[in-house]
C-alpha positions as CSV (number, residue, x, y, z in Angstrom):
1,M,169.2,69.7,118.9
2,V,168.3,68.2,115.5
3,Q,165.4,66.6,117.3
4,A,164.2,70.0,118.5
5,G,164.8,71.6,115.0
6,R,162.4,69.0,113.3
7,E,160.0,69.6,115.8
8,R,160.1,73.3,115.2
9,V,159.8,72.7,111.4
10,R,156.8,70.3,112.3
11,G,155.2,72.9,114.6
12,F,155.7,75.8,112.2
13,P,152.8,75.0,109.6
14,L,150.3,74.4,112.8
15,A,151.4,77.9,114.0
16,A,150.9,79.6,110.7
17,A,147.5,77.9,110.4
18,L,146.4,79.0,113.8
19,A,147.7,82.4,113.2
20,A,145.7,82.8,109.7
21,V,142.7,81.5,111.6
22,L,143.0,84.2,114.2
23,L,143.6,86.8,111.5
24,V,140.7,85.9,109.5
25,A,138.5,85.7,112.7
26,L,139.7,89.3,113.6
27,V,139.1,90.6,110.1
28,L,135.5,89.6,110.4
29,R,135.0,90.7,113.8
30,T,136.4,94.3,112.8
31,A,135.0,94.2,109.1
32,D,133.0,97.3,109.6
33,V,136.3,99.4,110.9
34,L,138.3,97.7,108.2
35,L,135.8,98.8,105.5
36,V,136.0,102.4,106.8
37,V,139.8,102.4,106.4
38,F,139.6,100.6,102.9
39,L,137.3,103.3,101.8
40,S,139.4,106.1,103.3
41,V,142.3,104.6,101.4
42,V,140.2,104.6,98.0
43,L,139.5,108.3,98.7
44,A,143.1,109.1,99.2
45,V,144.0,107.4,96.1
46,Y,141.5,109.3,94.2
47,L,142.5,112.7,95.5
48,R,146.3,111.9,95.1
49,A,145.9,110.8,91.3
50,L,143.6,114.1,90.8
51,A,146.3,116.1,92.3
52,A,149.0,114.4,90.3
53,G,147.3,115.2,87.0
54,L,147.1,118.9,88.2
55,V,150.7,118.7,89.0
56,T,151.7,117.4,85.5
57,R,149.5,119.5,83.3
58,L,149.4,122.7,85.2
59,G,152.7,122.7,87.1
60,M,150.8,123.4,90.3
61,P,152.7,122.8,93.6
62,P,151.6,119.5,95.3
63,G,149.9,120.8,98.4
64,L,147.9,123.4,96.1
65,A,147.1,120.6,93.7
66,L,145.8,118.3,96.6
67,L,143.6,121.3,97.9
68,A,142.5,121.9,94.2
69,A,141.7,118.3,93.9
70,V,139.3,118.6,97.0
71,V,137.8,121.8,95.7
72,I,137.1,120.5,92.4
73,S,135.6,117.2,93.9
74,L,133.2,119.0,96.2
75,G,132.3,121.2,93.2
76,L,131.4,118.2,91.0
77,L,129.6,116.7,93.5
78,T,127.6,119.7,94.7
79,G,126.9,120.3,91.0
80,I,125.6,116.8,90.5
81,V,123.2,117.2,93.4
82,I,121.8,120.5,92.3
83,V,121.3,119.5,88.6
84,V,121.0,115.8,88.5
85,V,119.3,114.8,91.7
86,P,116.0,116.9,91.8
87,P,114.7,115.7,88.4
88,V,115.8,112.3,89.0
89,V,113.8,112.2,92.4
90,E,111.1,113.8,90.5
91,Q,110.9,111.3,87.7
92,V,111.2,108.2,90.3
93,R,108.2,109.9,92.3
94,E,106.0,109.7,89.0
95,L,107.2,106.4,88.1
96,A,106.3,105.0,91.7
97,A,103.0,106.6,91.5
98,N,102.0,105.2,88.1
99,L,103.6,101.8,88.7
100,P,100.5,99.8,89.0
101,G,99.1,100.9,85.8
102,Y,102.5,100.1,84.3
103,L,102.5,96.7,85.8
104,T,99.1,96.0,84.8
105,T,100.1,97.0,81.1
106,L,103.2,94.9,81.3
107,S,101.2,91.9,82.2
108,Q,98.7,92.4,79.4
109,N,101.5,92.6,76.8
110,L,103.5,89.6,78.1
111,N,100.3,87.7,78.0
112,D,99.6,88.6,74.5
113,L,102.8,87.7,73.5
114,L,102.4,84.2,75.2
115,R,99.1,83.8,73.4
116,R,100.7,84.6,70.1
117,T,103.4,81.8,70.9
118,P,101.7,78.4,71.6
119,F,104.8,77.0,72.8
120,L,105.5,79.5,75.5
121,E,101.8,79.6,76.6
122,R,101.6,75.9,77.3
123,S,105.0,76.1,79.2
124,V,104.5,79.2,81.1
125,G,100.7,79.8,81.1
126,T,99.1,83.1,82.2
127,I,101.1,85.8,84.0
128,D,99.6,87.7,86.6
129,L,102.3,90.3,87.0
130,P,100.9,92.5,89.5
131,G,100.0,89.7,91.9
132,L,103.8,88.4,91.3
133,V,105.4,91.8,92.1
134,A,103.0,92.2,95.2
135,S,104.0,88.6,96.3
136,S,107.7,89.4,95.6
137,L,107.7,92.5,97.5
138,T,106.1,90.7,100.4
139,D,109.0,88.3,100.4
140,V,111.5,90.8,100.1
141,V,110.1,92.8,103.2
142,G,110.0,89.8,105.3
143,L,113.7,88.5,104.3
144,A,114.6,92.4,105.1
145,R,113.1,92.1,108.4
146,V,115.1,88.9,109.4
147,A,118.3,89.8,107.7
148,V,118.8,93.4,107.1
149,V,117.1,95.1,110.0
150,P,119.4,93.8,112.5
151,Y,122.4,95.2,110.9
152,L,121.0,98.5,110.1
153,K,122.9,101.7,111.6
154,S,121.7,104.6,113.0
155,S,121.9,107.8,111.3
156,L,124.7,109.2,113.8
157,E,126.8,106.1,113.1
158,I,126.5,106.6,109.3
159,I,127.6,110.4,109.8
160,I,130.4,109.5,112.1
161,E,131.7,107.0,109.8
162,G,131.3,109.2,106.5
163,I,133.3,111.7,108.3
164,S,135.6,109.6,109.6
165,V,136.3,108.5,105.8
166,L,136.4,112.0,104.5
167,V,139.0,113.1,107.4
168,M,141.4,109.9,107.1
169,G,140.8,110.2,103.4
170,A,142.4,113.8,103.4
171,Y,145.3,113.0,105.9
172,L,146.3,109.9,103.8
173,A,146.3,111.9,100.7
174,L,148.3,114.8,102.2
175,H,151.0,112.8,104.0
176,P,151.0,109.4,102.4
177,K,154.6,108.9,103.1
178,V,154.2,109.0,106.8
179,Y,151.7,106.1,106.9
180,R,153.7,104.3,104.1
181,D,156.8,104.2,106.0
182,G,155.0,103.5,109.3
183,F,153.5,100.2,107.8
184,V,156.8,99.4,106.1
185,A,158.8,99.8,109.5
186,L,156.4,97.3,111.1
187,V,157.9,94.3,108.6
188,P,161.2,92.7,109.4
189,P,164.0,94.3,107.9
190,A,164.3,91.5,105.4
191,R,160.9,91.8,104.1
192,R,160.7,95.6,103.9
193,P,161.8,95.8,100.2
194,L,158.8,93.3,99.4
195,A,156.4,95.3,101.4
196,E,157.3,98.6,99.3
197,R,156.6,96.4,96.2
198,I,153.5,95.4,97.5
199,L,152.4,98.9,98.5
200,D,153.5,100.2,95.0
201,D,151.5,97.6,93.4
202,L,148.4,98.2,95.4
203,G,148.8,102.1,94.7
204,V,148.7,101.6,90.9
205,T,145.8,98.8,91.1
206,L,143.4,101.1,93.0
207,R,144.3,104.1,91.0
208,A,143.4,102.0,87.8
209,W,140.0,101.2,89.5
210,V,139.0,104.5,90.6
211,A,139.8,105.8,87.1
212,G,138.0,103.0,85.5
213,Q,134.9,103.1,87.6
214,I,134.6,107.1,87.1
215,V,134.8,106.8,83.3
216,A,132.4,103.9,83.3
217,M,129.9,105.3,85.5
218,T,129.7,108.6,83.8
219,L,129.7,107.2,80.1
220,L,127.0,104.5,80.9
221,G,124.9,107.2,82.6
222,L,125.2,109.6,79.6
223,L,124.9,107.2,76.8
224,T,122.0,105.3,78.5
225,T,120.1,108.8,79.2
226,L,120.7,109.8,75.5
227,G,119.7,106.5,74.0
228,L,116.4,106.4,75.9
229,W,115.7,109.9,75.2
230,L,116.1,109.2,71.5
231,L,114.0,106.2,71.8
232,G,111.3,108.4,73.5
233,I,111.4,106.4,76.5
234,P,109.9,108.2,79.7
235,F,111.9,108.8,82.8
236,A,115.2,108.6,80.7
237,L,117.2,110.4,83.2
238,A,116.1,108.2,86.0
239,F,117.2,104.9,84.1
240,G,120.3,106.6,82.9
241,T,121.3,107.7,86.4
242,F,120.6,103.9,87.8
243,A,122.6,102.6,84.8
244,G,125.4,104.9,85.9
245,V,125.3,103.9,89.8
246,A,124.7,100.3,88.9
247,A,128.0,100.0,87.0
248,I,129.7,99.8,90.1
249,V,128.5,96.5,90.8
250,P,130.0,94.1,87.8
251,F,127.8,91.9,85.9
252,F,124.6,92.2,88.2
253,G,124.7,96.1,87.8
254,T,124.7,95.7,84.1
255,L,122.0,93.2,83.8
256,F,119.6,95.1,86.0
257,S,120.2,98.5,84.1
258,T,119.3,96.9,80.9
259,V,116.5,94.6,82.0
260,L,114.4,97.1,83.9
261,P,114.1,99.8,81.0
262,A,113.3,97.2,78.7
263,L,110.5,95.8,81.0
264,F,109.2,99.4,81.3
265,A,109.7,99.8,77.5
266,L,107.3,96.9,76.8
267,T,104.5,99.0,78.9
268,V,104.9,101.8,76.8
269,G,105.9,100.6,73.3
270,G,105.1,97.1,73.0
271,L,107.9,94.4,72.3
272,P,109.9,96.3,69.3
273,K,110.3,99.1,71.7
274,A,111.6,96.8,74.6
275,L,114.0,94.9,72.1
276,A,115.1,98.4,71.0
277,V,116.0,99.5,74.6
278,A,117.4,95.8,75.4
279,G,119.7,96.4,72.3
280,L,120.7,99.7,73.3
281,G,121.6,98.6,76.9
282,V,123.9,96.1,75.4
283,A,125.2,98.2,72.9
284,V,126.3,100.9,75.5
285,H,127.9,98.5,77.5
286,L,130.1,97.0,74.7
287,I,130.9,100.5,73.3
288,E,132.2,101.5,77.0
289,A,133.9,98.2,77.7
290,N,135.8,97.8,74.4
291,F,136.4,101.1,72.9
292,V,136.1,104.0,75.3
293,S,137.4,103.1,78.4
294,P,140.8,101.4,76.7
295,V,141.1,104.7,74.8
296,V,140.5,107.1,78.0
297,M,142.7,104.8,80.3
298,E,146.4,103.8,79.8
299,R,145.5,100.9,82.1
300,Q,142.4,99.4,83.3
301,V,141.8,96.6,86.0
302,N,141.1,93.4,84.2
303,L,139.9,90.5,86.5
304,P,138.6,87.1,85.5
305,P,134.6,87.2,85.1
306,V,133.9,84.0,87.2
307,L,136.2,85.3,90.1
308,T,134.6,88.9,89.9
309,I,131.1,87.4,90.2
310,A,132.1,85.1,93.0
311,G,133.7,88.3,94.6
312,V,130.8,90.2,94.4
313,L,128.2,87.4,95.9
314,V,130.9,86.7,98.8
315,M,131.3,90.5,99.8
316,G,127.3,90.9,99.3
317,E,126.8,87.9,101.6
318,L,129.7,89.5,104.3
319,L,129.0,93.1,104.2
320,G,125.5,93.6,102.7
321,T,125.0,96.4,100.0
322,I,128.2,98.2,100.8
323,G,130.1,94.9,100.1
324,L,128.8,94.8,96.5
325,L,130.0,98.3,95.9
326,V,133.6,97.6,97.3
327,A,133.8,94.0,95.8
328,V,136.1,94.5,93.0
329,P,138.7,96.6,94.6
330,V,138.9,94.3,97.5
331,L,139.3,91.5,94.8
332,A,141.7,93.3,93.1
333,V,143.9,93.9,96.5
334,V,143.7,90.1,97.4
335,L,144.8,89.3,94.0
336,V,147.8,91.6,94.3
337,L,148.7,90.3,97.7
338,V,148.3,86.5,96.3
339,R,150.5,87.4,93.5
340,H,153.3,89.0,95.8
341,L,152.9,86.7,98.8
342,L,151.7,83.1,97.6
343,L,153.4,82.9,94.2
344,G,156.5,84.9,94.5
345,E,157.5,84.2,98.0
346,V,155.9,80.8,99.4
347,Y,156.0,79.1,95.7
348,G,159.0,81.1,94.4
349,D,157.6,81.5,91.0
350,Q,159.9,83.3,88.6
351,L,157.5,86.0,86.8
352,T,158.5,88.5,84.1
353,P,159.1,91.8,85.2
354,L,155.9,93.6,83.7
355,H,153.1,95.8,84.9
356,P,150.9,94.6,88.0
357,V,148.9,91.3,87.7
358,V,145.1,92.7,87.7
359,L,146.1,95.5,85.0
360,N,146.1,95.3,81.0
361,R,147.4,98.1,78.9
362,S,145.1,99.9,76.3
363,S,147.0,98.3,73.5
364,S,145.5,94.9,74.4
365,P,142.0,95.6,75.9
366,G,141.0,92.2,75.8
367,A,143.7,90.3,77.1
368,A,144.6,89.5,80.6
369,A,147.9,90.7,81.8
370,P,150.6,88.3,82.5
371,L,151.9,87.8,86.1
372,A,154.6,90.0,87.1
373,R,157.8,89.1,89.2
374,D,158.0,91.5,92.0
375,A,159.9,94.7,90.6
376,P,160.0,98.4,92.0
377,A,157.5,100.6,90.2
378,P,159.2,103.4,88.1
379,P,160.7,106.2,89.9
380,A,157.8,108.6,88.6
381,A,155.3,106.1,89.9
382,Q,156.8,106.0,93.2
383,A,157.3,109.6,93.7
384,S,153.5,110.2,92.9
385,E,152.7,107.6,95.4
386,R,154.7,109.3,98.0
């Protein structure tokens, strides 16, 4: 009997490892479906958060508040499409039509700058920017044919998945307790309190990410557009919209939304204008990250920068462009699971009962939140989640 117990103890890690490998293989195999489900959950979290705000501020019944949240969201989306999209499309078309001339001017300005800096001229030489861009585009197209085309989906698949996200998100937002209780019921009874705490933590974390992302995208788009317009840069609305959309991709979105307008400004205003545009991009991102967002949001998602960049690269490699868009919330979910399951359950760490691990309060916008021991969310938070 003792020998059998020892064999069982020695065999358990192997069984657990095999189960983990099978689970990872299943996740990779069904990544597209899981992504649709995850986007549905994010949509439901957004609708529930907006509805909770209407209930708190206007005293609306929960069902009516959820319907109002859907109507408000559709109205805002329709307004953006009607008001913003047409001029942005027109500016993008005009920019594309004049791109060869802009590239030639940019090449001349860069070469003039190199000639005025002997060290750079000896190190870099002459720049043929139009030829370099043409060569780069050829390489990108060739890479796309090999790596992207096999994974492109038909329009019908995109429509089906988009409708699935909307419908599942609406049902999850309307009756979250049904699916929450069903998920908890699948967990062994002894672990159900842990499952409930994990779901509470995930709900708070995703709500913080959704709120932070909406604030960041809106402010970056507006401030960038206004700043470029004041500097007299053409296509300010197009570049501002790009800056707002690119904010969903950490680091890389910020980099490209700052560099591209600066390079364009070099073609129309020379080096001083380009430096002014680059300074504007840096200032806008600093203002949004350090002053506006902490004031607007009570809590914000705070992830380690290196881990965030690595997560973006991994998700981009696994799921392509859509992986870049969902990298941060997926990483936040993984960290919540690591906190509860690995640190709390496997390692048995005793952690202070504060707020969730990937969140920090506005009172200390630059500091990372300490890890927290599993603790039930406040009653108000649990009620709003359910």
